[in-house]
C-alpha positions in Angstrom: -40.0 -6.9 87.8 -38.9 -3.3 87.3 -38.9 -2.5 91.0 -37.0 -5.7 91.7 -34.5 -4.9 89.0 -33.8 -1.5 90.6 -35.3 0.5 87.8 -36.6 3.2 90.1 -34.5 5.5 92.3 -35.4 8.0 95.1 -35.1 11.5 93.7 -35.7 14.4 96.0 -38.3 12.3 97.9 -40.0 10.9 94.8 -39.6 7.7 92.8 -38.1 8.3 89.3 -37.4 5.8 86.6 -33.7 5.4 85.9 -34.4 5.7 82.2 -36.1 9.0 81.1 -37.5 10.0 77.8 -36.1 13.1 76.0 -37.7 15.1 73.3 -34.9 17.1 71.7 -34.6 15.7 68.2 -37.1 15.7 65.3 -38.6 18.0 62.8 -41.1 20.7 63.9 -44.0 19.1 62.1 -47.3 17.3 62.8 -45.9 13.8 62.0 -43.2 14.2 64.7 -45.8 15.6 67.1 -47.9 12.5 66.7 -44.9 10.2 67.0 -43.8 11.9 70.3 -47.4 11.7 71.7 -47.5 8.0 71.0 -44.0 7.4 72.3 -44.6 9.3 75.6 -47.8 7.4 76.2 -46.0 4.1 75.5 -43.1 5.2 77.8 -45.4 6.0 80.7 -47.4 2.8 80.2 -44.1 0.9 80.2 -43.0 2.4 83.5 -41.0 5.5 82.5 -42.1 8.4 84.6 -39.3 11.0 84.0 -39.9 13.2 80.9 -37.5 15.9 79.7 -38.0 18.8 77.4 -37.2 22.5 76.8 -39.1 25.4 75.4 -36.8 25.6 72.4 -37.0 21.9 71.5 -38.8 21.8 68.1 -39.9 25.4 68.6 -42.2 24.6 71.6 -43.7 21.6 69.9 -42.0 19.0 72.1 -43.5 20.6 75.2 -46.9 20.6 73.5 -46.6 17.0 72.6 -45.9 16.1 76.2 -48.8 18.2 77.3 -51.2 16.4 74.8 -50.0 12.9 75.8 -50.2 13.4 79.6 -53.6 15.3 79.3 -55.0 12.4 77.4 -53.7 9.8 79.9 -54.9 11.8 83.0 -58.3 12.3 81.3 -58.6 8.6 80.6 -57.6 7.9 84.3 -54.6 5.9 83.1 -52.3 7.9 85.4 -52.5 10.7 88.0 -50.5 13.9 87.7 -48.2 12.9 90.6 -47.1 9.7 88.9 -44.8 11.5 86.4 -41.9 14.0 86.7 -41.8 16.6 84.0 -38.7 18.7 83.4 -38.1 21.6 81.0 -35.6 24.4 80.4 -35.3 28.0 79.2 -32.6 30.5 78.4 -32.3 30.5 74.6 -34.4 32.9 72.6 -37.0 31.0 70.7 -38.7 32.4 67.5 -42.3 33.0 68.4 -41.7 33.0 72.1 -39.6 36.2 72.7 -41.3 38.7 75.0 -40.1 41.9 73.4 -42.0 44.0 75.9 -40.0 42.8 78.9 -36.6 41.8 77.3 -34.0 44.5 77.0 -31.0 44.3 74.7 -28.7 44.5 77.8 -30.4 41.3 79.1 -29.3 39.2 76.1 -25.9 37.5 75.7 -24.6 36.8 72.3 -28.0 37.7 70.7 -29.3 34.3 71.8 -29.5 33.8 75.6 -31.0 35.4 78.6 -31.4 34.7 82.3 -33.2 37.9 83.1 -36.0 37.3 85.7 -38.7 38.8 83.6 -37.7 36.7 80.6 -37.5 33.5 82.6 -40.9 34.2 84.2 -42.4 34.6 80.8 -40.8 31.4 79.5 -42.0 29.4 82.4 -45.6 30.6 81.9 -45.4 29.6 78.2 -44.0 26.2 79.2 -46.7 25.7 81.8 -49.3 26.4 79.1 -47.6 24.2 76.6 -47.3 21.3 79.0 -50.8 21.9 80.4 -49.3 21.7 83.9 -49.9 23.8 87.0 -46.5 22.9 88.3 -43.4 22.0 86.3 -41.5 19.5 88.5 -38.0 20.6 87.5 -37.0 23.8 85.7 -33.5 24.2 84.4 -31.5 27.2 83.3 -30.5 26.0 79.9 -26.8 26.1 79.2 -26.1 29.2 81.3 -22.4 28.7 80.7 -23.0 30.0 77.1 -23.1 33.5 78.6 -19.5 33.3 79.8 -18.2 34.0 76.3 -19.9 37.4 76.4 -20.0 38.7 80.0 -17.6 38.8 82.9 -17.7 36.2 85.7 -19.0 38.9 88.1 -21.9 39.8 85.7 -22.6 36.1 85.1 -22.9 35.4 88.8 -25.0 38.4 89.4 -27.4 37.1 86.7 -27.4 33.6 88.3 -28.2 35.1 91.6 -31.1 37.1 90.2 -32.4 34.0 88.4 -32.2 31.8 91.5 -34.0 34.5 93.5 -36.9 34.4 90.9 -36.9 30.6 90.8 -37.2 30.3 94.6 -40.2 32.7 94.4 -41.8 30.5 91.7 -41.3 27.4 93.9 -43.2 29.3 96.7 -46.0 30.0 94.2 -46.2 26.4 93.1 -45.2 27.1 89.5 -42.1 24.9 89.7 -41.1 22.2 92.1 -37.3 22.4 91.9 -34.7 24.1 89.7 -31.2 23.5 88.4 -28.8 23.9 85.5 -28.9 21.9 82.3 -25.5 22.1 80.7 -23.4 20.8 77.9 -19.9 22.2 78.5 -20.7 23.7 81.9 -19.4 21.0 84.2 -17.1 19.4 81.6 -14.9 22.1 80.3 -12.3 23.9 82.4 -13.2 27.5 83.5 -16.9 27.1 83.0 -19.3 26.3 85.9 -18.5 25.2 89.4 -21.3 23.2 91.1 -19.9 24.2 94.5 -20.3 27.9 93.5 -23.8 27.3 92.2 -24.8 25.8 95.5 -23.1 28.6 97.4 -25.1 31.2 95.4 -28.4 29.2 96.0 -27.6 29.1 99.7 -26.9 32.8 99.8 -30.3 33.4 98.1 -32.5 30.9 100.1 -30.4 29.3 102.9 -29.8 25.6 103.2 -33.4 24.9 102.3 -32.9 26.1 98.7 -34.5 24.3 95.8 -31.4 24.1 93.5 -31.5 20.3 93.5 -31.0 19.2 89.9 -28.2 19.2 87.4 -28.4 17.8 83.9 -25.2 17.1 82.1 -24.0 14.9 79.2 -22.7 11.5 80.2 -22.0 8.4 78.1 -19.2 6.0 77.1 -17.6 8.7 75.1 -18.1 11.5 77.6 -17.3 10.2 81.1 -15.8 13.4 82.4 -18.3 13.8 85.3 -17.2 10.5 86.7 -13.4 10.9 86.1 -12.4 14.6 86.2 -11.8 16.1 89.7 -13.0 19.6 88.9 -14.7 20.4 92.2 -13.5 21.2 95.7 -15.7 20.3 98.6 -14.6 20.7 102.2 -11.1 21.2 101.0 -11.0 18.0 99.0 -10.8 17.7 95.2 -13.7 15.6 93.8 -15.7 14.9 90.7 -18.9 16.8 89.9 -20.8 13.5 90.6 -19.2 13.3 94.1 -19.9 17.0 94.7 -23.6 16.6 93.7 -23.9 13.7 96.2 -22.4 15.7 98.9 -24.8 18.6 98.3 -27.9 16.4 97.9 -28.3 17.3 94.2 -29.8 14.9 91.7 -27.8 14.3 88.5 -29.6 13.5 85.3 -27.6 12.3 82.3 -28.3 13.7 78.9 -27.0 12.2 75.6 -26.9 8.7 76.9 -26.7 7.5 73.3 -24.8 10.5 72.1 -27.6 11.3 69.7 -27.7 7.6 68.5 -24.0 7.4 67.7 -23.5 4.8 70.4 -26.4 2.7 69.2 -24.1 1.1 66.6 -20.5 0.0 66.1 -19.6 -0.5 69.8 -16.3 -2.4 70.2 -16.7 -6.1 70.8 -15.0 -5.8 74.2 -17.8 -3.4 75.3 -20.5 -5.7 73.9 -19.0 -8.6 75.9 -19.1 -6.6 79.1 -22.9 -6.3 79.0 -24.1 -9.6 77.7 -27.6 -9.2 79.2 -28.3 -6.4 76.7 -29.4 -7.3 73.2 -28.7 -4.0 71.4 -25.9 -1.4 71.6 -28.5 1.2 72.6 -29.4 -0.9 75.6 -25.7 -1.3 76.4 -25.1 2.4 76.3 -28.2 3.1 78.5 -27.1 0.4 80.9 -23.6 1.9 81.2 -25.0 5.4 82.0 -27.7 4.4 84.4 -25.2 2.2 86.3 -22.8 5.1 86.9 -22.5 5.9 90.6 -24.1 9.3 91.3 -26.4 9.4 88.2 -30.1 8.9 89.0 -31.6 9.1 85.5 -30.2 8.4 82.0 -32.1 10.3 79.3 -32.6 8.9 75.8 -34.5 10.8 73.1 -37.2 8.5 71.8 -39.9 9.5 69.3 -40.3 6.0 67.9 -42.4 3.5 69.9 -40.3 0.7 68.4 -37.1 2.2 69.7 -38.7 3.0 73.0 -39.9 -0.6 73.6 -36.5 -1.9 72.6 -34.7 0.4 75.0 -37.2 -0.2 77.8 -36.0 -3.8 78.1 -33.3 -2.4 80.4 -36.0 -1.8 83.0 -36.1 -5.5 83.9 -32.3 -5.8 84.2 -30.4 -4.7 87.3 -27.8 -2.0 86.9 -24.2 -3.1 86.6 -22.5 -3.9 89.8 -19.8 -1.5 90.9 -17.0 -3.9 90.0 -18.5 -4.6 86.5 -19.0 -0.9 86.0 -15.4 0.0 87.0 -14.1 -2.6 84.6 -14.9 -0.2 81.7 -12.1 2.1 83.0 -9.5 -0.6 83.5 -6.8 -1.0 80.9 
């Protein structure tokens, strides 16, 4: 039923579920670890094969929970490694994971963030160990736009170029599959990141065969900028970041589909009526995001098996038609 309902999309030559499980929230304790392990196993068994994390999520414990869950499932021959896509991020300094021997003070922006190649290489090795993976499918520079408050645009782009050069090399070594940028304000706020410029730098580094193929950004009913704001210029025409990504062959993954659970309650009745096939507001919020033209995967943080199973009901429902989707923007 999931395949018939359009639950899976082609993503860089692979099949990815249009609902992904995120691992951002939760206390850094054993109980939350156990909850995430159970939720990840239930998600994969239910058809979700897109898993998102970051080395700083719960001080590396989210990555380790993913690693434990997937290792158990592979060992039990429930799945094979190539049936899931695992994504993680680095950039922020994480207590207990700062390589002081390779990180210079000049490499750090705002005492919190670095894109220095030696630092990123170290973080990726830690993530590979945490996740118990030979290859991380997608690695993101985590909120690189945060550096723009501390360094010039010229310095920022130099750092991006150095990072992309490293990441292309790690693709060649099989340590990562693709790379990209995971942002919060980056593609939403004026004067932050330009996707066109990021692609241009990746092309300067590795030609048209570059592996800068993923962007993660927040998108939900309260944050629709990526669909509405014409912030990019491609071939001389103004367009949205979602349109630019499609033009460049870049996969867009939406974070904050539920706006950290705030959209799981108190939706206006007119919104509820527009998605009658959903039985909860969380399902409606996920359905809205996964139906957005140009978005391949809608992420939702789910450490509870109960919430996961409830949200997973969208997997048997087709995405909204374009006309129904556009009705959300009509007065």
